[in-house]
C-alpha positions in Angstrom: 161.2 -38.8 -133.6 161.3 -35.0 -133.0 163.6 -32.9 -135.1 166.8 -32.0 -133.3 168.5 -28.8 -134.5 172.3 -29.5 -134.7 173.1 -26.2 -136.5 176.6 -25.3 -135.5 175.9 -21.6 -136.0 173.4 -21.6 -133.1 174.8 -20.9 -129.7 172.0 -22.6 -127.8 173.4 -24.4 -124.7 172.9 -28.2 -124.9 172.5 -28.6 -121.2 169.1 -26.7 -121.4 167.7 -29.6 -123.3 168.9 -32.0 -120.6 167.6 -29.8 -117.8 164.2 -29.6 -119.5 164.1 -33.4 -120.1 165.0 -34.1 -116.4 162.4 -31.7 -115.1 159.7 -33.2 -117.4 160.7 -36.7 -116.3 160.5 -35.7 -112.6 157.2 -34.0 -113.0 155.7 -37.0 -114.9 157.1 -39.3 -112.2 155.5 -37.2 -109.4 152.1 -37.2 -111.2 152.3 -40.9 -111.7 153.1 -41.6 -108.1 150.8 -39.0 -106.5 147.7 -39.5 -108.8 146.8 -43.0 -107.4 146.9 -41.6 -103.8 144.6 -38.8 -104.8 142.1 -41.0 -106.6 
């Protein structure tokens, strides 16, 4: 399991992590669904 930084002194927005996770999931889904059609 990757290390999650929960340092309260950091002002990194939490939603960036969710946006990145959603984009990665969507990209992976597109590749999985498109790849069989290409090959």
